[in-house]
N, C-alpha and C positions, 0 to 999 in steps of 0.2 A: 511298949516296943513293937508289938505286933500290929498296932493300929495302921501304920503306913502300908504294910503288906496286905492287910485285910481290906482296907480302902482301895488299894490298887486293884485287887481281885474283884471286888464289888463293882468298881467302874468297868473293869474289862467285861464282866458278864452282861453289862448294859451296853457294851460297844461305845462307852463314854471316853473318848480320847482326851478331852479336857480334864476329866476327873483322874485318869491315869496319869497324865503329864503333871498334874499338881502334886503327885507323890514321888516324882523322880528328878534327878539331875539329868536333863536331856542329853548331856555329853557323856554320861556314864555308859558303861558297856554291858551288853548282854552276851553271854556265851552259852549257846544251846548246843549241847552234844547230841548229835543225830547220827545213829549208825556208826558211832565211834569216831566221828569227824566233828570238829567244832565249827559252828556257824556264828560269826560274831557280827553284831551291829550295835550302833549307839542305842541308848534307851529311847531317845526321840524317834529313831527309825522303827524300833520295836513297836512303840505306841502307834506310829503311822500305819503299820501293818495290820492293826486290829480294826477292821472295817466291818460295818454292819452286815450281817448275813442273815439267812433264813434259820440257821441252826441256833439253838440256845446253847451257850457255852458257860461253863462254870469250872473254876479250879479250886479245889479244896485242899488245904494242908491239914496234917494232924501231927500230934506229938512233937511240936516245935522245940528245938534247942535254941535258946538265946543267950548270947554272950555280949556284955556291954562293958566298955572301958572309957570312961569320960565321954568323948564326943564321937566315938565310932561303936558300931554294933554289928553283929552277924546273926542271922536267923537261918537255921538249917532245919529242913522239914520235908518228910515224905509228902507226896501229893498224889492226887487223882484228878485227871482232867475229864470232865463229863461233856458229851455232846448229845444234846437233846435228852438229858438226864441219864445217859448210860455211859459207863466208863469207856473212854476212847484210848487213853494211855495214862501211864503212871511213871513215877520216878522221885527224884529228890530235887528240891529247890534250895538254892543258897542265895541269900540276899545280904549285901553289904549295905550298911546305912551309915550316914553321918548327920550329926546335929549341925544344921546350917541356920544361922540367925534365929536360934531357939527352936527350930522345927526339925524333926527327923525326917530325912529323905532318903530314898533308895538310890544308891550310887552305883550299884552293880548287881546284876543277876546272873547266876549260872544254874543250869538244870540239865538233867539227862532225861531220857525218855525210853520207855519199853512198854510192851504189851502188859496189861494188867493181868494178875493171876486170876484164873477162873474160880468162881465161888460155888 
């Protein structure tokens, strides 16, 4: 169940829009909570915003909770977003997935964002 999420993040770290798009329903929605306000865009638009840059990016989830019922699933997991290998921000990711033509696809993403705790 985590495979589409991990594949999506791996593609994102390579700025591979085609690889990201292969894991989502482009008309699904992303809701990104930023400073208490929702920013919403389609998953297709979200992918379009991931353009190659000079910085290395990586999003890592840990301790995922997964719930599956027939053709739908939810993945809830804390994450850390790394910029050039250093924590940039942290939060929680929530992925909605659906089995479409035998494949699990991400149909929605919600996340929040905050400064990472100092170590």
